C-alpha positions in Angstrom: -9.3 6.9 -79.9 -8.0 3.0 -79.9 -4.8 1.9 -79.0 -3.4 -1.5 -80.3 -2.4 -2.7 -76.6 -6.5 -2.3 -75.3 -8.9 -5.1 -75.6 -12.1 -4.6 -77.5 -14.7 -2.8 -75.2 -12.2 -1.0 -73.1 -13.0 2.7 -73.5 -10.8 6.0 -73.4 -11.5 8.0 -70.2 -10.4 11.2 -72.3 -11.0 11.7 -75.8 -9.3 14.2 -77.6 -11.5 16.0 -80.1 -9.9 18.6 -82.6 -11.6 21.4 -82.8 -11.5 24.0 -85.7 -9.9 26.9 -83.6 -8.4 25.2 -80.5 -8.1 21.4 -79.5 -10.6 20.7 -76.6 -10.1 17.7 -74.1 -13.4 16.0 -73.4 -13.8 13.3 -70.4 -15.5 10.5 -71.3 -18.1 9.5 -68.6 -16.9 7.1 -66.0 -18.7 4.0 -66.1 -18.8 3.6 -62.4 -20.0 6.8 -61.4 -22.8 6.3 -64.3 -23.8 3.3 -62.5 -23.8 4.7 -59.2 -25.9 7.9 -60.8 -28.4 5.2 -62.1 -29.4 4.5 -58.3 -31.9 6.5 -56.8 -31.1 9.2 -54.9 -32.9 9.5 -51.2 -35.1 12.6 -51.5 -33.4 15.5 -50.2 -35.4 17.6 -47.5 -35.0 21.1 -48.5 -34.3 23.2 -46.0 -36.0 26.6 -45.1 -34.0 29.5 -44.4 -33.8 30.0 -40.7 -36.3 32.5 -39.7 -35.0 35.2 -36.7 -36.6 34.2 -33.6 -38.2 36.9 -31.5 -35.6 37.3 -28.3 -38.3 36.0 -25.8 -38.7 33.0 -27.9 -35.0 32.2 -27.8 -34.8 32.9 -24.1 -38.1 30.4 -23.8 -36.0 27.8 -25.9 -32.8 28.2 -24.0 -34.6 27.9 -20.6 -36.5 24.6 -22.3 -33.1 23.0 -23.5 -31.5 24.0 -19.8 -34.2 22.3 -18.0 -34.0 19.5 -20.3 -30.0 19.2 -19.6 -30.6 19.7 -15.7 -33.4 16.6 -16.0 -30.8 14.7 -18.3 -27.9 15.4 -15.6 -30.4 14.4 -12.6 -31.2 11.3 -14.1 -27.8 10.3 -14.9 -26.7 11.2 -11.2 -29.7 9.2 -9.7 -28.5 6.3 -11.7 -24.8 6.7 -10.7 -26.3 7.0 -7.3 -28.2 3.8 -7.8 -25.1 2.0 -8.9 -22.9 3.1 -6.3 -25.6 1.9 -3.6 -25.9 -1.5 -5.5 -22.0 -1.8 -5.6 -21.7 -1.2 -2.1 -24.3 -3.7 -1.1 -22.3 -6.3 -3.2 -19.3 -5.4 -1.5 -20.9 -5.6 1.7 -22.4 -8.8 0.7 -18.9 -10.2 -0.5 -17.8 -9.1 2.9 -20.3 -11.1 4.7 -19.7 -14.1 2.6 -16.0 -14.0 3.4 -16.6 -13.6 7.0 -19.0 -16.7 7.0 -16.6 -18.6 4.9 -13.8 -17.8 7.5 -16.1 -18.7 10.5 -16.9 -21.9 8.8 -13.4 -22.8 8.2 -12.7 -21.9 11.9 -15.6 -24.2 13.0 -14.4 -27.1 11.0 -10.7 -26.6 12.3 -12.0 -26.7 15.7 -14.1 -29.5 14.9 -11.2 -31.3 13.9 -9.1 -30.6 16.6 -11.7 -32.0 18.9 -12.3 -35.1 16.6 -8.0 -35.6 16.7 -8.0 -34.4 20.5 -10.6 -37.3 21.4 -9.1 -39.6 19.5 -6.0 -39.3 21.1 -7.4 -39.1 24.4 -9.0 -42.5 23.7 -5.4 -43.8 22.7 -3.8 -42.4 25.7 -6.6 -44.0 27.9 -6.2 -47.4 26.0 -2.3 -47.2 26.6 -2.7 -46.7 30.2 -5.3 -49.6 30.7 -3.0 -51.8 28.7 -0.2 -50.7 31.0 -1.9 -51.4 34.1 -2.7 -54.9 32.6 0.8 -55.8 31.8 2.1 -54.7 35.2 -0.7 -56.5 36.9 0.6 -59.6 34.7 4.2 -59.0 35.5 3.3 -59.2 39.5 1.4 -62.1 38.7 4.1 -63.5 36.8 6.7 -63.0 39.5 4.8 -64.2 42.4 3.6 -67.5 40.2 7.2 -68.1 39.4 8.6 -67.7 43.0 5.8 -70.2 44.1 6.7 -72.7 41.4 3.3 -72.7 39.8 3.6 -73.3 36.1 -0.1 -73.0 35.2 0.2 -69.2 36.6 3.3 -68.7 35.4 1.8 -69.7 31.7 -1.4 -67.8 32.6 0.9 -64.4 33.2 2.8 -65.2 30.5 0.0 -65.1 28.0 -1.7 -61.8 29.8 1.7 -59.9 29.2 2.0 -61.2 25.3 -1.8 -59.7 24.8 -0.9 -56.9 26.5 2.2 -56.4 24.4 0.1 -57.2 21.1 -2.8 -54.4 22.3 0.0 -52.0 22.9 1.4 -52.6 19.3 -2.3 -52.0 17.8 -2.5 -48.9 19.5 0.7 -47.3 18.7 
């Protein structure tokens, strides 16, 4: 059948063919199905009907399947155990690394503390030395002032000034 709204080449999927006694509906072949049918079909194996097994053979087959399943289960168990051992070794290794890291950190902190403490001790010793020098310069100044020794007064003042400058560099 052809319809005015169809493009040339479009085919009807259903064709109605009049018959003498009755009307028959005939389905036109699907072009997509025909194209798919033209592709080679893989060979299909023909299955032979299963022959009944002897009870002894059935038991032997079941035993073989059971042994294969047991072997597979044992292999899986061994693999899981190996994985568990490897994981435990990784955890132990990680814990050891963490302990080593903490130990190194503590050593670093102790070293830093010793360095700071040493520097502080050097500064304290320097301050004590400068204070002794300043006190000695004060005594010399007092003695020179009482003796009216201008040269000794100037020398003592210079030592006091140097001591004060040294103190400022340490502080």
